[in-house]
C-alpha positions as CSV (number, residue, x, y, z in Angstrom):
1,M,9.3,1.3,10.9
2,S,7.6,-0.7,13.6
3,A,5.1,-1.9,10.9
4,L,8.1,-3.2,8.8
5,A,9.5,-4.8,11.9
6,R,6.2,-6.7,12.4
7,Y,6.1,-7.7,8.7
8,F,9.6,-9.1,8.6
9,Q,8.9,-11.1,11.9
10,Y,5.6,-12.3,10.3
11,V,7.4,-13.6,7.2
12,G,9.9,-15.6,9.5
13,K,12.8,-13.2,9.9
14,N,14.8,-12.4,13.1
15,V,14.3,-8.7,13.9
16,A,16.1,-6.3,16.2
17,G,16.4,-2.4,16.2
18,Y,17.2,0.9,17.8
19,D,14.9,3.7,18.8
20,R,15.7,6.9,20.5
21,V,13.1,6.6,23.3
22,Q,11.0,3.8,24.7
23,S,7.3,4.0,23.9
24,P,4.2,1.8,24.0
25,I,5.1,0.7,20.4
26,T,8.6,-0.3,21.4
27,S,7.2,-2.2,24.3
28,E,4.7,-4.1,22.0
29,L,7.5,-5.0,19.7
30,E,9.6,-6.3,22.7
31,E,6.6,-8.3,23.9
32,K,6.6,-10.1,20.6
33,G,10.1,-11.1,20.8
34,I,11.7,-8.3,18.8
35,Q,14.9,-6.9,20.5
36,V,14.9,-3.1,20.9
37,H,17.5,-1.0,22.5
38,F,17.7,2.8,23.2
39,E,21.4,3.7,23.3
40,D,23.7,4.3,20.3
41,D,26.2,1.7,21.5
42,L,27.8,-0.8,19.2
43,D,27.9,-3.4,22.0
44,L,24.0,-3.4,22.0
45,I,23.8,-4.7,18.5
46,P,23.0,-8.5,18.9
47,S,25.8,-10.6,17.8
48,S,23.7,-12.5,15.2
49,F,23.1,-9.2,13.4
50,K,26.8,-8.4,12.9
51,S,27.0,-11.0,10.1
52,K,26.7,-8.9,7.0
53,Q,25.8,-12.0,4.8
54,E,22.7,-12.6,6.7
55,T,21.6,-9.0,7.7
56,L,19.5,-6.3,6.0
57,V,19.8,-2.9,7.7
58,V,16.8,-0.7,7.2
59,Y,16.7,3.0,8.4
60,T,14.9,6.2,8.2
61,P,16.2,9.7,7.5
62,A,15.3,10.5,11.1
63,V,18.5,8.7,12.1
64,P,21.4,11.2,12.0
65,E,24.3,10.6,9.8
66,T,26.6,10.5,12.8
67,H,24.7,7.6,14.4
68,R,27.6,5.2,15.4
69,Q,25.6,1.9,14.7
70,L,24.6,3.2,11.3
71,E,28.3,4.2,10.6
72,F,29.4,0.6,11.8
73,F,27.1,-0.9,9.1
74,R,28.2,1.3,6.4
75,E,31.9,0.9,7.2
76,N,31.5,-2.8,7.1
77,S,29.6,-2.9,3.8
78,F,26.3,-4.2,5.0
79,E,23.3,-4.1,2.8
80,I,21.6,-0.9,3.9
81,K,18.2,0.4,2.6
82,K,15.9,3.2,3.4
83,R,12.6,2.3,4.9
84,A,10.8,3.8,1.7
85,E,13.0,1.6,-0.6
86,V,12.0,-1.5,1.3
87,L,8.3,-0.6,1.2
88,G,8.7,-0.1,-2.6
89,L,10.2,-3.5,-2.9
90,I,7.6,-5.2,-0.8
91,T,4.7,-3.7,-2.5
92,R,6.0,-3.7,-6.2
93,E,4.2,-7.0,-7.0
94,T,0.9,-6.1,-5.3
95,I,-1.9,-3.9,-6.3
96,C,-0.6,-0.9,-4.5
97,F,-2.6,1.9,-3.0
98,A,-0.4,4.9,-2.0
99,V,-1.6,7.9,0.2
100,A,0.4,11.2,-0.3
101,G,0.1,14.7,1.0
102,T,1.6,17.0,3.6
103,H,-1.4,16.3,5.8
104,G,-3.9,13.5,6.2
105,K,-1.7,10.5,5.1
106,T,-2.1,8.4,8.2
107,T,-5.8,8.9,8.7
108,T,-6.6,8.4,5.0
109,S,-4.5,5.2,4.8
110,C,-6.1,3.8,8.0
111,I,-9.6,4.5,6.6
112,L,-8.6,2.9,3.3
113,A,-7.2,-0.3,5.0
114,H,-10.3,-0.5,7.1
115,L,-12.6,-0.2,4.1
116,L,-10.7,-2.8,2.1
117,N,-10.7,-5.1,5.1
118,E,-14.4,-4.7,5.6
119,C,-14.7,-5.8,1.9
120,E,-12.6,-8.8,2.8
121,M,-9.9,-7.9,0.3
122,P,-6.6,-9.8,0.7
123,L,-4.4,-6.9,1.8
124,T,-1.2,-5.8,3.6
125,A,-1.3,-2.4,5.2
126,F,1.8,-0.4,6.5
127,L,0.3,2.5,8.5
128,G,1.9,5.6,10.0
129,G,-0.3,5.4,13.0
130,V,-2.2,3.0,15.2
131,S,-5.7,2.2,13.7
132,E,-8.2,1.9,16.5
133,N,-10.0,-0.7,14.3
134,F,-7.0,-2.9,14.2
135,N,-5.3,-1.7,17.4
136,S,-2.1,-1.7,15.3
137,N,-0.1,0.0,12.6
138,F,0.2,-3.2,10.5
139,L,-2.3,-5.5,9.0
140,L,-1.7,-8.7,7.0
141,K,-4.7,-10.4,5.5
142,G,-3.2,-11.3,2.2
143,T,-0.7,-9.9,-0.4
144,Q,-2.9,-9.1,-3.4
145,Y,-3.5,-5.5,-2.3
146,S,-1.2,-3.2,-0.3
147,V,-1.8,0.2,1.4
148,V,1.2,2.4,2.2
149,E,1.8,6.0,3.1
150,A,3.7,7.9,0.5
151,D,5.9,10.3,2.6
152,E,7.3,13.3,0.9
153,F,10.0,13.8,3.6
154,D,13.3,13.2,2.0
155,R,11.4,12.5,-1.3
156,S,10.9,8.9,0.1
157,F,7.6,8.5,-1.9
158,L,9.7,8.4,-5.2
159,Q,10.6,4.9,-4.2
160,L,7.0,3.7,-4.7
161,T,5.4,2.4,-8.0
162,P,1.7,2.4,-7.0
163,D,-1.3,1.4,-9.0
164,F,-3.6,3.9,-7.4
165,A,-2.6,7.1,-5.5
166,C,-4.0,10.2,-3.9
167,V,-2.8,13.5,-3.0
168,T,-4.6,15.1,-0.1
169,S,-2.6,18.4,0.3
170,M,0.6,20.0,-0.8
171,D,1.3,22.8,1.8
172,A,4.8,23.9,2.3
173,D,6.5,21.7,4.8
174,H,10.0,20.1,5.3
175,L,11.7,23.2,3.9
176,D,14.9,22.0,5.5
177,I,14.9,19.3,2.9
178,Y,13.3,21.1,-0.2
179,G,14.4,24.9,0.3
180,N,11.2,26.3,-1.0
181,E,7.6,25.4,-1.7
182,A,8.1,25.1,-5.5
183,E,10.6,22.3,-5.1
184,L,8.2,20.5,-2.6
185,Q,5.3,20.7,-5.2
186,Q,7.7,19.5,-8.0
187,S,8.4,16.5,-5.8
188,F,4.7,15.7,-5.7
189,K,4.4,16.0,-9.5
190,D,7.3,13.6,-9.8
191,F,5.6,11.2,-7.4
192,T,2.4,11.2,-9.7
193,K,4.7,10.0,-12.5
194,K,5.6,6.9,-10.6
195,I,1.9,5.5,-10.9
196,K,1.8,2.4,-13.1
197,P,0.2,2.7,-16.5
198,G,-3.5,2.4,-16.4
199,G,-3.5,3.6,-12.7
200,V,-5.6,6.4,-11.2
201,L,-4.6,9.5,-9.3
202,F,-7.1,11.1,-6.9
203,I,-6.5,14.8,-6.0
204,K,-8.1,17.2,-3.7
205,N,-9.9,19.7,-5.9
206,G,-7.7,22.8,-6.4
207,L,-4.4,21.2,-6.3
208,P,-2.1,22.0,-9.3
209,L,-2.2,18.3,-10.6
210,E,-4.4,16.4,-13.1
211,G,-6.5,13.5,-11.9
212,T,-9.9,12.4,-10.5
213,T,-11.0,15.1,-8.0
214,F,-12.6,14.9,-4.6
215,G,-14.1,17.7,-2.6
216,I,-17.0,19.1,-0.6
217,E,-19.9,20.6,-2.5
218,D,-17.6,21.8,-5.3
219,G,-18.5,19.8,-8.4
220,S,-15.7,17.2,-7.9
221,D,-15.8,13.8,-9.4
222,Y,-16.2,12.4,-5.8
223,R,-18.0,14.9,-3.5
224,L,-20.0,15.3,-0.3
225,E,-23.3,17.2,-0.2
226,N,-26.1,18.0,2.4
227,I,-23.7,17.6,5.4
228,R,-25.2,17.9,8.8
229,I,-24.2,16.9,12.3
230,E,-26.2,14.8,14.6
231,Q,-25.0,13.9,18.1
232,G,-21.4,14.4,17.0
233,T,-21.7,12.4,13.8
234,Y,-21.6,13.6,10.2
235,I,-24.4,12.6,7.9
236,F,-24.1,13.3,4.2
237,D,-24.8,12.3,0.6
238,L,-21.8,10.9,-1.2
239,I,-21.8,11.5,-5.0
240,S,-19.5,9.5,-7.2
241,P,-19.3,8.5,-10.8
242,S,-21.3,5.4,-9.9
243,G,-24.1,7.3,-8.4
244,R,-25.4,8.8,-5.1
245,L,-25.4,7.4,-1.7
246,K,-27.7,9.1,0.8
247,N,-27.3,9.4,4.5
248,V,-23.8,8.1,4.8
249,R,-22.6,8.4,8.4
250,F,-19.0,9.2,9.5
251,N,-17.9,9.6,13.2
252,Q,-14.6,11.4,12.8
253,P,-14.8,15.3,13.6
254,G,-13.6,17.9,11.2
255,R,-14.0,18.8,7.5
256,H,-10.5,17.6,6.9
257,N,-11.4,14.1,8.0
258,L,-14.5,14.2,5.8
259,L,-12.1,14.7,2.9
260,N,-9.8,11.9,4.1
261,G,-12.7,9.5,4.3
262,L,-14.0,10.6,0.9
263,V,-10.7,9.9,-1.0
264,A,-10.3,6.5,0.9
265,F,-13.8,5.6,-0.3
266,A,-12.9,6.7,-3.8
267,M,-9.8,4.6,-3.9
268,A,-11.6,1.5,-2.4
269,V,-14.0,1.8,-5.3
270,Q,-11.1,1.0,-7.6
271,A,-10.6,-2.3,-5.8
272,G,-14.2,-3.3,-6.8
273,C,-15.7,-2.9,-3.4
274,P,-19.5,-2.7,-3.3
275,L,-20.7,0.8,-2.6
276,H,-23.1,-0.3,0.2
277,R,-20.3,-2.2,2.0
278,L,-18.1,1.0,1.8
279,A,-20.9,3.1,3.3
280,E,-21.1,0.7,6.2
281,G,-17.3,0.7,6.5
282,M,-17.3,4.6,6.6
283,E,-19.7,4.3,9.7
284,S,-17.7,1.7,11.4
285,F,-14.2,3.4,11.3
286,K,-13.2,4.2,14.9
287,G,-10.2,6.5,14.1
288,V,-6.6,6.6,14.5
289,H,-4.5,6.9,17.8
290,R,-3.4,10.6,18.3
291,R,-5.5,11.8,15.4
292,F,-8.3,13.8,17.0
293,S,-8.5,11.0,19.7
294,Y,-11.1,11.5,22.2
295,E,-9.4,10.6,25.5
296,I,-12.4,11.9,27.6
297,K,-15.8,12.6,26.2
298,E,-18.0,13.6,29.1
299,M,-20.8,16.2,29.4
300,D,-18.6,18.5,31.5
301,L,-15.2,17.5,30.2
302,V,-13.8,16.8,26.7
303,F,-10.1,15.9,26.2
304,I,-8.7,15.4,22.7
305,D,-5.3,14.6,21.6
306,D,-4.0,15.1,18.1
307,Y,-0.7,14.7,16.2
308,A,-0.9,18.1,14.7
309,H,2.5,19.7,14.2
310,H,1.9,22.1,11.2
311,P,-0.1,25.3,11.2
312,T,-2.6,23.9,8.7
313,E,-3.2,20.9,10.9
314,I,-3.7,23.2,14.0
315,N,-6.3,25.2,12.1
316,A,-8.0,22.0,11.1
317,V,-8.1,20.8,14.7
318,F,-9.5,24.2,15.9
319,H,-12.3,24.2,13.3
320,A,-13.2,20.6,14.1
321,I,-13.6,21.4,17.8
322,N,-15.3,24.6,17.2
323,E,-17.8,22.9,15.0
324,M,-18.5,20.3,17.6
325,Y,-18.4,22.6,20.5
326,P,-19.1,26.1,19.2
327,E,-20.0,27.7,22.7
328,E,-17.1,26.4,24.7
329,E,-13.7,27.8,25.8
330,I,-10.9,25.7,24.5
331,T,-7.6,25.1,26.3
332,A,-4.7,24.1,23.7
333,V,-1.4,22.6,24.8
334,F,1.1,22.6,22.0
335,Q,4.6,21.1,21.8
336,P,6.4,22.5,18.7
337,H,8.3,19.9,16.6
338,L,11.7,20.8,15.0
339,F,13.6,24.0,15.3
340,S,13.5,24.4,11.5
341,R,9.8,24.0,11.2
342,T,9.1,26.5,14.1
343,R,11.5,29.0,12.4
344,D,10.1,28.5,9.0
345,F,6.3,28.8,10.0
346,A,6.5,30.9,13.2
347,D,4.0,33.6,12.2
348,D,1.6,30.9,10.9
349,F,1.9,28.9,14.2
350,A,1.1,32.1,16.1
351,R,-2.0,32.9,14.0
352,S,-3.3,29.3,14.2
353,L,-2.6,29.0,18.0
354,E,-4.0,32.4,19.1
355,K,-7.6,31.2,18.1
356,F,-7.8,29.1,21.1
357,T,-9.2,30.5,24.4
358,I,-6.0,29.5,26.4
359,V,-2.6,28.5,24.9
360,L,-0.1,26.6,26.9
361,L,3.2,26.3,25.0
362,L,5.8,23.6,25.7
363,D,9.6,23.7,24.7
364,I,10.5,22.7,21.2
365,Y,10.9,18.9,20.7
366,P,14.2,18.7,18.7
367,A,13.7,15.2,17.1
368,R,16.7,14.9,14.6
369,E,17.9,18.5,14.9
370,E,20.4,20.6,16.9
371,P,19.1,23.9,18.3
372,I,19.1,27.0,16.1
373,A,20.1,30.3,17.6
374,G,17.2,32.5,18.5
375,V,14.5,29.9,17.8
376,D,12.8,28.8,20.9
377,S,9.3,28.5,22.4
378,K,9.7,31.9,24.2
379,W,10.3,33.5,20.7
380,L,7.2,31.8,19.4
381,L,5.1,32.7,22.3
382,D,5.9,36.4,21.9
383,K,4.4,36.2,18.5
384,I,1.0,34.8,19.7
385,K,-1.6,37.6,20.0
386,N,-3.6,36.2,22.9
387,P,-3.4,37.4,26.5
388,N,-4.2,33.9,27.8
389,K,-0.9,32.4,26.8
390,K,1.8,30.8,28.8
391,L,5.2,29.0,28.3
392,I,5.3,26.0,30.6
393,A,7.7,23.1,31.5
394,K,6.3,19.7,30.6
395,S,6.9,18.7,34.4
396,N,4.4,21.4,35.4
397,L,1.7,20.8,32.8
398,I,-0.7,18.7,34.8
399,Q,-0.6,21.1,37.8
400,E,-1.4,24.0,35.3
401,L,-4.2,22.1,33.7
402,K,-5.9,21.5,37.0
403,K,-6.0,25.2,37.6
404,K,-7.2,26.1,34.1
405,R,-10.2,23.7,34.1
406,T,-11.9,24.7,30.8
407,K,-14.5,22.2,29.5
408,V,-12.5,21.4,26.3
409,L,-8.8,20.5,26.3
410,V,-6.7,19.6,23.3
411,T,-3.0,18.5,23.3
412,M,-1.1,18.7,20.0
413,G,2.3,17.9,18.7
414,A,4.5,15.2,17.0
415,G,7.1,14.9,19.8
416,D,6.9,13.1,23.0
417,I,3.8,14.9,24.2
418,G,1.8,11.8,23.3
419,L,3.6,10.0,26.2
420,E,2.0,12.7,28.6
421,V,-1.6,12.0,27.5
422,P,-2.2,8.9,29.7
423,K,-1.0,10.8,32.8
424,I,-3.2,13.8,31.9
425,K,-6.1,11.7,31.4
426,Q,-5.7,9.9,34.6
427,E,-5.4,13.1,36.6
428,L,-8.3,14.9,35.0
429,I,-10.6,11.9,35.5
430,Y,-9.5,11.7,39.2
431,A,-10.0,15.5,39.6
432,N,-13.4,15.4,37.8
């Protein structure tokens, strides 16, 4: 949503909006002259936005139906569109690259935007996270190409009509929307039918879809081989229908990130980018804020922060850390996101979390949901088969971390745990 706000301001529109909590992103918007308020109060809607002839209202499904401001706009017949519909309208006349998948959308779209930008392609990118190369979730260098995340939540991605698309994964998620995994998978199949005639679909090898495949040492159309690690950097050969690139370097840890980088590379080839420029772009990609972000990387202390909020993502984070630091103890702090997701995947969360040496579990971040009887972090903690586990209040977290003092610390979650990261970093650096 903040990327859309930046876009509309860039094209000369007045922009204002609501968010539930203040954050660095909302502060940046306010610094740019965009009015943001944090209470659901009709009096806080600026008067200039109460003229329905001149106002477009854009919202996400994360806003509850009972939100009074949204009700006001509906009752007074304002033009109202979901975020995904607006993205579809903006990108329809561009050569659109859409990144879909239950995991990896943000990282893949940030890598793709970086690669196209390095090849000096005229593009607009709407990203779901802050790219460390751009220090923003929005890039506007032209309008011929566009990069967007194709979000499966609420079937939002069916509003898009991309020229090129990828699907990175189709694990069960958002079962509060879909009901079961089969319905989720059907929505991805429906999404692939939205690709324009003559377009190309890239799929992770093994998914129940038809398209150009990508994978690791598995005979895919685009694949990585001879992977090794030198001083925390992956070096590999990249095989594509156009030939083999040797000794490509990529600095993002984790096999899941290798796959994200690979499919971004494959999609950028469709824009006509020279292979050698793409290889250089792979090496110069810095990462995405809160996607395996190194907050501290010293010989005796490593602090990583990640947005992981699904068991598959937690597993990927664990394997990435374990690959980079195979001999070290790892302390994991996890804030569950949504009561429904915690309920639906409780056993999987427990199995993924118990792999860490020490597990510190925070209360569930409710986001858009009301509590569900019997579903809380204590219930989840009891399922974790690890003697070094503890339920802890967010206010006591830093004190607990000072006592634990393992070499490798990782914080994970999609709620407000990200706001704690700067405080943790400051305290750990001071204590160190």
